[in-house]
Backbone bond lengths (Angstrom), bond angles and torsions (degrees), N, CA, C in turn:
res aa  C-N    CA-C-N  psi(-1)  N-CA   C-N-CA  omega(-1)  CA-C   N-CA-C  phi
1 X - - - 1.439 - - 1.522 109.04 -
2 X 1.333 116.13 139.39 1.453 119.63 178.27 1.511 109.03 -152.47
3 X 1.347 116.40 152.46 1.446 121.10 179.11 1.514 111.98 -73.41
4 X 1.342 114.72 147.59 1.456 121.11 176.74 1.519 109.92 -104.19
5 X 1.334 115.86 146.71 1.450 121.61 172.25 1.521 108.65 -103.53
6 X 1.311 116.55 174.58 1.456 121.31 -175.25 1.522 111.68 -76.06
7 X 1.333 116.58 148.52 1.449 122.18 174.29 1.503 112.36 106.71
8 X 1.354 117.52 131.48 1.469 120.90 -177.52 1.519 113.52 -59.46
9 X 1.330 117.56 -41.85 1.461 120.28 -179.25 1.518 110.94 -64.08
10 X 1.321 116.29 -44.38 1.465 121.07 179.12 1.531 110.12 -63.58
11 X 1.335 116.85 -41.51 1.460 120.52 178.98 1.525 111.40 -62.84
12 X 1.348 116.52 -40.49 1.463 121.04 178.15 1.526 110.42 -61.31
13 X 1.332 116.64 -47.39 1.455 120.78 -179.32 1.525 111.05 -63.91
14 X 1.341 116.60 -39.60 1.464 120.12 179.22 1.525 110.89 -64.26
15 X 1.335 117.05 -40.03 1.461 120.34 179.09 1.527 110.81 -64.85
16 X 1.349 116.98 -43.14 1.465 120.09 179.56 1.531 110.60 -66.12
17 X 1.315 116.99 -38.44 1.467 120.55 176.57 1.523 109.66 -60.53
18 X 1.331 116.50 -44.14 1.457 121.29 -178.30 1.531 111.44 -65.77
19 X 1.339 117.12 -41.27 1.463 120.80 177.65 1.529 110.17 -59.58
20 X 1.321 116.89 -44.83 1.467 120.20 -179.42 1.521 111.47 -64.04
21 X 1.337 116.93 -40.40 1.456 119.75 177.99 1.521 111.31 -64.76
22 X 1.353 117.17 -41.28 1.465 120.87 -179.48 1.525 110.99 -65.86
23 X 1.333 117.02 -43.62 1.460 120.50 178.06 1.527 111.46 -63.59
24 X 1.324 116.50 -39.83 1.461 120.19 179.64 1.526 110.85 -64.43
25 X 1.337 116.78 -43.76 1.464 120.56 -178.84 1.526 111.30 -64.23
26 X 1.340 116.66 -36.60 1.461 120.53 -176.93 1.525 112.95 -81.50
27 X 1.330 116.98 -36.54 1.467 120.65 -171.43 1.517 114.43 -97.94
28 X 1.331 117.19 -20.78 1.453 120.61 -176.30 1.514 114.28 86.99
29 X 1.337 118.79 -1.26 1.461 122.48 176.63 1.534 110.08 -80.69
30 X 1.311 115.07 163.14 1.457 119.89 175.15 1.534 109.96 -68.31
31 X 1.332 116.53 139.06 1.462 120.20 -179.25 1.520 111.78 -59.21
32 X 1.334 117.16 -33.93 1.467 120.88 -179.37 1.525 112.15 -65.71
33 X 1.342 117.57 -20.70 1.460 121.40 179.31 1.533 112.11 -90.10
34 X 1.310 117.85 -19.46 1.468 122.24 -172.61 1.519 111.09 -83.96
35 X 1.324 115.71 142.87 1.454 119.84 176.00 1.528 110.36 -161.95
36 X 1.347 116.50 151.72 1.462 119.69 175.86 1.523 110.49 -84.93
37 X 1.321 116.23 169.65 1.461 120.33 172.79 1.520 109.16 -66.91
38 X 1.316 116.38 161.02 1.460 120.55 175.83 1.533 109.93 -66.10
39 X 1.315 115.69 153.79 1.457 119.87 179.36 1.521 111.14 84.34
40 X 1.313 116.11 -144.84 1.456 121.28 -179.27 1.533 109.89 -63.19
41 X 1.350 117.92 123.21 1.465 120.05 -173.07 1.535 112.26 -81.07
42 X 1.340 116.74 77.18 1.461 121.50 179.52 1.524 112.31 -108.64
43 X 1.346 117.31 -13.80 1.458 122.59 179.81 1.526 109.03 -137.14
44 X 1.325 115.22 156.95 1.463 119.59 175.91 1.521 110.10 -88.50
45 X 1.339 115.22 142.99 1.460 120.08 169.89 1.528 109.01 -86.66
46 X 1.331 116.23 -42.52 1.462 121.97 174.12 1.519 109.91 -148.20
47 X 1.325 117.42 132.46 1.467 126.50 -8.79 1.531 110.75 -67.58
48 X 1.327 118.63 148.83 1.460 120.11 -177.09 1.530 111.77 -72.29
49 X 1.337 114.90 159.35 1.456 119.89 171.73 1.513 116.28 93.83
50 X 1.332 117.88 7.68 1.462 120.70 179.94 1.530 109.92 -107.87
51 X 1.328 115.51 136.57 1.469 121.79 173.98 1.519 109.38 -95.85
52 X 1.324 116.02 145.04 1.460 122.21 -175.53 1.518 110.77 -126.05
53 X 1.322 115.55 152.45 1.465 121.11 168.62 1.519 107.98 -143.48
54 X 1.321 115.96 129.20 1.464 122.26 -176.32 1.522 109.18 -117.96
55 X 1.318 116.25 140.10 1.462 121.21 176.60 1.521 108.66 -142.56
56 X 1.322 116.33 147.73 1.461 119.90 173.99 1.515 109.34 -147.59
57 X 1.340 115.66 140.87 1.460 120.92 -179.47 1.515 108.99 -165.03
58 X 1.321 116.08 138.35 1.458 120.91 174.57 1.507 114.69 58.93
59 X 1.348 117.03 33.09 1.454 120.65 177.03 1.513 115.16 87.83
60 X 1.347 118.08 4.33 1.455 121.52 177.86 1.518 109.67 -120.06
61 X 1.328 116.47 138.21 1.466 121.83 175.98 1.514 108.82 -116.75
62 X 1.333 116.24 148.41 1.449 120.92 178.68 1.512 111.20 -139.76
63 X 1.322 116.57 154.18 1.460 122.63 176.30 1.521 108.71 -138.68
64 X 1.335 116.30 129.53 1.463 122.26 174.47 1.519 108.48 -114.13
65 X 1.330 116.95 144.46 1.463 121.84 -179.13 1.521 109.73 -133.03
66 X 1.327 115.97 148.88 1.469 122.23 175.49 1.515 108.58 -147.61
67 X 1.324 116.15 147.01 1.457 121.35 -178.77 1.520 110.64 -81.98
68 X 1.336 115.59 103.54 1.452 121.14 169.62 1.508 117.90 78.63
69 X 1.311 119.17 -2.65 1.463 121.05 179.95 1.524 110.13 -126.41
70 X 1.334 117.80 142.72 1.466 120.60 -178.25 1.516 112.16 -67.24
71 X 1.313 115.65 153.45 1.460 122.01 177.82 1.512 108.87 -152.35
72 X 1.315 116.29 165.80 1.450 121.50 179.15 1.513 110.40 -138.58
73 X 1.324 116.71 138.01 1.468 123.32 179.53 1.518 109.29 -123.22
74 X 1.332 116.50 135.96 1.457 120.12 171.31 1.520 109.23 -139.17
75 X 1.333 116.47 139.59 1.456 121.70 177.76 1.519 109.33 -129.09
76 X 1.330 115.96 145.13 1.458 121.92 178.08 1.524 108.90 -144.65
77 X 1.336 118.28 138.86 1.468 120.10 173.23 1.528 110.06 -70.76
78 X 1.323 117.07 136.73 1.458 120.70 -179.32 1.526 112.58 -67.90
79 X 1.321 116.66 -14.69 1.468 120.35 177.66 1.521 112.46 -80.03
80 X 1.336 117.17 -9.63 1.462 120.08 -179.10 1.521 110.03 -65.40
81 X 1.328 117.52 130.13 1.451 122.44 -179.98 1.532 109.21 -132.02
82 X 1.315 117.09 74.05 1.470 120.17 179.91 1.523 110.62 -75.19
83 X 1.329 116.64 171.92 1.461 120.70 173.13 1.527 107.71 -77.48
84 X 1.310 114.63 70.17 1.455 120.43 -166.60 1.523 113.51 -72.20
85 X 1.337 117.81 -26.87 1.469 118.96 -179.71 1.528 111.47 -61.22
86 X 1.330 117.19 -36.34 1.459 120.16 178.36 1.526 111.05 -65.47
87 X 1.330 116.31 -38.72 1.459 120.43 178.06 1.527 110.27 -63.94
88 X 1.326 116.40 -44.68 1.467 120.80 -179.38 1.529 110.41 -61.61
89 X 1.326 116.93 -47.56 1.463 120.64 -177.34 1.529 112.49 -66.47
90 X 1.316 116.83 -29.69 1.468 119.86 -176.20 1.517 112.70 -89.39
91 X 1.355 117.98 -37.78 1.454 119.48 -166.06 1.521 114.88 -120.85
92 X 1.340 118.35 -14.80 1.456 119.85 -176.62 1.525 110.79 -92.59
93 X 1.329 116.82 164.43 1.456 121.88 -179.38 1.526 110.74 -71.18
94 X 1.315 115.98 161.80 1.466 120.30 179.31 1.527 110.57 -63.75
95 X 1.338 117.86 -33.88 1.460 120.81 177.20 1.528 111.24 -63.76
96 X 1.319 117.51 -39.92 1.467 120.96 178.69 1.524 111.12 -71.66
97 X 1.306 117.40 -39.87 1.459 120.73 176.11 1.522 111.30 -58.52
98 X 1.337 116.09 -36.84 1.466 121.27 -174.02 1.526 112.53 -64.64
99 X 1.339 118.45 -23.40 1.471 118.50 177.64 1.528 113.34 -113.71
100 X 1.336 118.77 -31.21 1.460 119.97 -179.01 1.530 112.55 -67.92
101 X 1.310 116.93 -43.84 1.469 119.71 -176.63 1.529 111.71 -65.98
102 X 1.355 120.45 -52.69 1.466 118.81 179.29 1.528 113.87 -66.35
103 X 1.346 117.99 -31.04 1.465 119.41 179.36 1.527 112.08 -69.88
104 X 1.347 117.44 -28.41 1.471 123.15 175.37 1.540 111.67 51.00
105 X 1.330 115.02 51.39 1.457 121.92 -175.60 1.529 108.61 -120.75
106 X 1.347 116.51 104.75 1.461 120.79 -176.53 1.527 111.88 -64.68
107 X 1.331 117.78 -33.66 1.462 119.49 179.42 1.524 111.17 -69.30
108 X 1.341 117.11 -36.69 1.466 119.88 175.52 1.525 110.27 -63.27
109 X 1.347 116.86 -40.48 1.463 119.34 175.80 1.519 111.10 -59.96
110 X 1.343 117.63 -45.59 1.463 120.39 -179.81 1.526 111.04 -60.92
111 X 1.323 116.98 -37.57 1.466 120.14 177.61 1.524 110.16 -63.01
112 X 1.332 116.95 -46.89 1.463 120.98 178.22 1.522 110.33 -61.86
113 X 1.325 116.49 -42.90 1.467 120.71 -178.27 1.532 111.23 -61.95
114 X 1.339 116.98 -45.16 1.465 118.98 -179.70 1.526 111.09 -66.70
115 X 1.332 117.08 -34.56 1.470 119.50 175.90 1.524 110.93 -62.20
116 X 1.316 116.61 -44.07 1.460 120.40 -179.51 1.532 110.97 -67.42
117 X 1.329 116.99 -44.01 1.471 120.37 179.08 1.534 111.07 -61.15
118 X 1.329 116.58 -47.10 1.461 120.05 -179.37 1.530 110.72 -64.40
119 X 1.329 117.58 -37.58 1.464 122.44 177.35 1.531 111.20 -61.24
120 X 1.322 116.25 -46.29 1.460 119.72 -178.34 1.527 111.38 -67.92
121 X 1.325 117.34 -37.05 1.465 119.47 175.35 1.529 110.82 -63.37
122 X 1.342 116.36 -44.23 1.456 120.29 -178.08 1.520 111.99 -64.93
123 X 1.333 117.11 -33.44 1.468 120.99 -177.97 1.523 112.25 -96.91
124 X 1.335 117.30 7.45 1.458 121.37 171.51 1.506 115.76 72.30
125 X 1.338 117.21 36.62 1.458 120.52 -178.37 1.518 111.32 -129.42
126 X 1.333 115.73 158.05 1.450 121.20 175.47 1.518 111.49 -88.32
127 X 1.333 115.24 174.05 1.462 121.02 -177.32 1.522 111.91 -69.69
128 X 1.332 117.78 -38.51 1.468 121.89 -172.15 1.530 110.99 -54.95
129 X 1.329 115.20 120.42 1.471 123.58 175.60 1.528 114.34 63.75
130 X 1.335 117.35 15.25 1.463 119.60 -177.10 1.530 114.57 -123.18
131 X 1.324 118.49 0.65 1.460 119.98 -176.01 1.525 112.65 -66.41
132 X 1.327 117.42 -20.30 1.470 119.43 179.63 1.524 112.74 -91.28
133 X 1.316 117.85 5.62 1.465 119.64 177.73 1.525 111.68 -76.69
134 X 1.339 117.67 -10.34 1.463 122.67 171.05 1.514 106.94 -126.51
135 X 1.320 117.09 123.80 1.461 121.79 179.70 1.523 108.70 -108.51
136 X 1.355 116.22 133.67 1.460 122.44 -174.60 1.528 109.19 -120.52
137 X 1.329 116.98 127.04 1.456 121.65 178.89 1.528 110.65 -90.56
138 X 1.335 116.63 174.23 1.461 121.18 -176.25 1.534 111.87 -59.32
139 X 1.337 117.28 -36.59 1.464 120.06 177.86 1.531 112.46 -89.39
140 X 1.327 115.86 16.87 1.465 124.31 178.60 1.527 112.37 63.51
141 X 1.330 115.35 31.97 1.451 119.11 165.10 1.518 108.78 -70.60
142 X 1.335 117.06 144.77 1.462 121.35 -169.99 1.519 111.72 -124.75
143 X 1.324 115.60 137.17 1.461 122.57 174.03 1.521 107.91 -134.48
144 X 1.339 116.18 127.79 1.457 121.01 -178.10 1.511 112.15 -126.05
145 X 1.340 115.52 165.35 1.465 120.41 -175.27 1.527 113.44 -90.71
146 X 1.345 117.56 13.07 1.463 121.83 175.62 1.526 108.35 -112.57
147 X 1.311 117.73 127.76 1.460 120.41 -175.94 1.524 111.27 -117.41
148 X 1.339 114.82 159.84 1.452 121.48 172.12 1.509 116.35 72.10
149 X 1.341 118.29 18.31 1.461 120.22 -177.68 1.527 113.08 -125.43
150 X 1.330 117.26 11.92 1.463 122.61 174.44 1.529 112.22 53.61
151 X 1.319 115.66 53.52 1.461 120.10 -179.99 1.527 110.71 -74.95
152 X 1.326 115.12 141.92 1.462 122.89 177.92 1.528 108.76 -134.86
153 X 1.330 115.40 161.42 1.468 120.68 175.19 1.521 108.94 -139.51
154 X 1.329 115.46 141.01 1.462 121.92 175.87 1.526 108.82 -129.64
155 X 1.331 115.47 135.27 1.461 121.31 -179.92 1.525 108.32 -122.04
156 X 1.331 116.13 131.05 1.455 121.10 -179.56 1.507 111.61 -141.88
157 X 1.318 115.26 -177.38 1.451 120.23 179.78 1.509 111.16 -144.83
158 X 1.328 114.99 151.60 1.456 121.54 174.57 1.522 108.47 -159.18
159 X 1.319 116.09 131.36 1.470 122.58 172.41 1.529 113.35 51.48
160 X 1.341 117.65 40.19 1.450 120.77 177.82 1.511 115.41 81.44
161 X 1.320 117.91 14.31 1.468 122.72 178.24 1.525 109.86 -119.35
162 X 1.322 115.26 147.81 1.453 122.85 172.90 1.522 108.07 -96.50
163 X 1.340 117.03 130.39 1.462 123.20 -175.98 1.526 108.25 -121.20
164 X 1.331 118.27 121.91 1.461 121.45 179.93 1.521 110.03 -127.59
165 X 1.340 115.21 132.75 1.464 121.93 178.53 1.526 108.44 -126.77
166 X 1.333 116.50 131.23 1.464 122.67 171.23 1.524 107.27 -111.97
167 X 1.321 116.53 134.33 1.461 120.46 -171.33 1.523 109.29 -155.16
168 X 1.328 116.38 175.29 1.458 122.64 177.91 1.528 110.04 -112.50
169 X 1.342 116.28 146.04 1.456 120.10 175.90 1.510 112.91 102.01
170 X 1.341 114.51 176.74 1.453 121.82 -173.61 1.525 113.49 -89.95
171 X 1.318 118.36 -17.86 1.464 121.31 -174.80 1.520 111.08 -76.44
172 X 1.315 116.29 114.62 1.459 120.53 -179.82 1.527 111.08 -74.33
173 X 1.312 117.10 151.18 1.467 119.68 -174.66 1.521 112.74 -75.23
174 X 1.308 115.27 158.24 1.457 123.09 167.78 1.517 106.58 -127.30
175 X 1.318 116.75 159.11 1.463 118.16 -179.43 1.514 111.31 -175.14
176 X 1.310 115.10 170.02 1.456 120.62 -179.10 1.524 109.85 -153.50
177 X 1.339 114.58 162.68 1.461 121.85 174.47 1.518 108.84 -107.01
178 X 1.331 115.51 139.59 1.456 121.26 176.51 1.524 107.94 -93.59
179 X 1.325 118.41 111.17 1.465 119.96 -177.60 1.522 112.52 -76.77
180 X 1.324 115.89 149.93 1.451 120.78 174.66 1.511 113.95 72.19
181 X 1.332 115.42 -165.93 1.460 121.41 -177.84 1.521 110.83 -79.97
182 X 1.333 115.66 150.39 1.458 120.79 177.24 1.521 109.38 -114.62
183 X 1.315 115.37 155.11 1.462 122.09 -179.38 1.530 108.53 -89.99
184 X 1.324 116.91 94.56 1.458 120.76 -177.38 1.517 112.74 -70.14
185 X 1.324 116.91 -20.89 1.467 119.73 -179.60 1.524 112.14 -74.34
186 X 1.320 116.53 -18.99 1.459 120.45 -177.61 1.525 108.29 -119.89
187 X 1.339 116.07 97.14 1.466 120.58 -177.02 1.514 111.34 -61.94
188 X 1.286 118.06 -30.71 1.454 121.19 -177.55 1.517 113.78 -93.85
189 X 1.322 118.73 14.70 1.455 121.47 -177.77 1.521 111.14 -64.37
190 X 1.328 116.31 146.17 1.455 121.56 -179.91 1.528 110.55 -69.25
191 X 1.330 114.81 150.15 1.460 121.32 176.85 1.518 107.52 -98.92
192 X 1.322 116.78 116.02 1.456 121.41 -176.19 1.529 110.68 -91.84
193 X 1.322 116.08 130.65 1.463 123.61 172.41 1.525 113.46 48.98
194 X 1.329 118.67 58.38 1.464 119.56 177.45 1.528 111.25 -64.90
195 X 1.323 116.54 142.63 1.460 121.88 179.78 1.528 108.95 -99.67
196 X 1.329 118.50 116.59 1.469 119.77 -175.66 1.517 112.57 -68.81
197 X 1.323 115.51 147.01 1.462 121.09 173.31 1.522 108.61 -71.58
198 X 1.324 115.94 134.91 1.467 121.40 177.21 1.528 107.53 -95.98
199 X 1.324 116.04 109.37 1.458 120.14 -176.75 1.515 110.41 -77.94
200 X 1.334 115.96 129.56 1.457 123.10 -175.43 1.518 112.12 -90.97
201 X 1.325 117.02 -41.38 1.457 120.49 176.19 1.525 110.43 -163.12
202 X 1.329 114.77 160.04 1.460 123.53 176.12 1.528 107.27 -127.87
203 X 1.338 116.85 141.13 1.449 120.84 -178.95 1.531 110.77 -139.21
204 X 1.337 114.97 144.05 1.454 121.08 166.64 1.526 107.88 -78.54
205 X 1.328 117.31 139.83 1.458 121.61 174.48 1.527 107.55 -96.18
206 X 1.309 116.51 106.14 1.461 121.46 -177.37 1.526 109.98 -79.18
207 X 1.316 117.30 145.35 1.476 119.64 -179.43 1.526 112.30 -74.04
208 X 1.321 115.81 146.90 1.448 122.47 170.57 1.521 107.51 -124.02
209 X 1.313 115.87 157.22 1.452 120.40 -177.25 1.515 111.42 -70.39
210 X 1.329 116.63 -38.70 1.466 120.63 -179.24 1.513 107.71 -153.69
211 X 1.359 117.76 162.15 1.462 120.46 178.83 1.510 111.09 -58.39
212 X 1.353 114.04 146.92 1.463 119.50 178.55 1.516 111.14 -72.38
């Protein structure tokens, strides 16, 4: 995770810097050697065989990486207060409506939203008509429409942001936030005093026969 500055060009460079740092930390290669494929950064060009997921919101950018298996990352600032009840009533399942609306908890909505966003990124789908492919219960039990792939989800927080990763396998994620400004001109620059993500919970995503 790293802060973004203003301007599309600067944001692009910051995202590429972050991808290289994430690939270097995971693979053991030098950051200056690491790079994503051209276009949408979902795979690594070097070193090969790594899947990527990038998210940015509220001035923070993040990159998650996994060796050979798809994953999805979503981040949201906890200060975000959208008109979330309308989203729940229009796009969420009746089971989710039954607890989100009476509980009237904007942070719980953001948690559900990041779980759904990360799920759709990991399974390669857009939001339109797909938000009900993952159903979330009040205790954040998860059921998804993909079976037999050992899907997991982890939700954490750092510096006022909610961080959610959906991935495959038993290995739980680790991660950190890079505080302050970063030196984009030096891809191999050291990361000073990284702030670790505090993981709030981990869940298995159980298969369902069809969307709720």
